[in-house]
C-alpha positions in Angstrom: -8.9 -14.0 15.3 -6.7 -11.5 16.4 -5.1 -11.6 12.4 -8.4 -10.1 11.3 -7.7 -7.3 12.8 -3.6 -7.0 12.2 -4.7 -6.6 8.2 -7.2 -4.2 8.9 -4.5 -2.3 11.2 -2.9 -2.9 7.8 -4.7 -1.7 5.5 -5.4 1.7 7.8 -2.0 1.8 7.7 -1.5 1.4 3.7 -5.2 4.2 3.4 -3.3 6.0 5.6 0.2 6.8 3.5 -1.3 6.2 0.3 -3.7 8.8 1.5 -0.2 11.8 2.6 0.9 11.4 -0.3 -2.1 12.0 -2.7 -2.9 14.9 -0.1 -6.2 13.6 -0.1 -7.9 12.5 3.4 -8.2 8.1 2.9 -11.8 7.6 3.4 -11.7 9.4 -0.3 -9.4 7.0 -1.7 -12.1 3.8 -3.6 -9.4 0.6 -3.0 -9.6 -0.9 -6.9 -8.9 3.2 -8.2 -5.2 2.5 -10.2 -3.0 4.5 -8.6 -1.9 6.3 -12.1 -4.5 6.5 -14.4 -7.5 7.4 -11.4 -5.3 9.2 -8.9 -3.4 10.7 -10.8 0.2 9.1 -9.3 3.4 10.0 -10.6 6.7 7.6 -9.8 8.4 9.6 -7.5 5.0 9.9 -5.5 5.0 5.5 -5.4 8.6 5.1 -5.3 7.7 7.1 -1.7 4.7 5.2 -1.6 7.2 2.0 -1.3 10.1 2.9 0.4 7.2 3.7 3.6 5.7 0.4 3.6 8.9 -1.1 3.5 10.6 1.2 6.3 7.7 0.4 9.0 7.3 -3.6 8.4 10.4 -3.7 7.5 10.2 -5.0 4.4 11.4 -5.8 1.1 9.4 -5.7 -2.1 11.4 -7.5 -5.4 11.5 -6.1 -8.0 9.4 -8.3 -9.5 6.8 -7.0 -7.7 6.6 -3.2 -8.3 4.0 -3.9 -11.0 1.1 -5.1 -9.3 1.2 -2.6 -6.9 -1.6 -0.8 -9.4 -4.5 0.4 -6.5 -4.6 0.3 -2.9 -6.2 -3.1 -2.8 -3.9 -4.9 -4.5 -1.4 -2.5 -2.3 -2.6 -4.0 0.6 -3.0 -7.3 -0.7 0.7 -7.7 -1.9 2.0 -5.9 2.4 -0.1 -8.6 3.3 1.9 -11.8 1.4 5.0 -10.2 2.2 4.4 -10.1 6.0 2.7 -13.3 6.3 5.9 -14.9 5.0 8.2 -13.0 7.4 6.5 -13.8 10.4 
């Protein structure tokens, strides 16, 4: 059961990070909304999110994974997978 709590914290942390960069409220972000097309994110914002994730979770995001970071839900899933490999 501890795993679901950790997952919730990861989701909450990533949602807050994305909201801070987009200058919006965390609850206003639909998990399926596409960062660029729906939320107006630009490449600098995307890099800021990736750098924040790498720093916070002490992970390295492989370059081939970058194109998969298209929505909040996709980002949470990828980070969760990377954290699972790290454990």
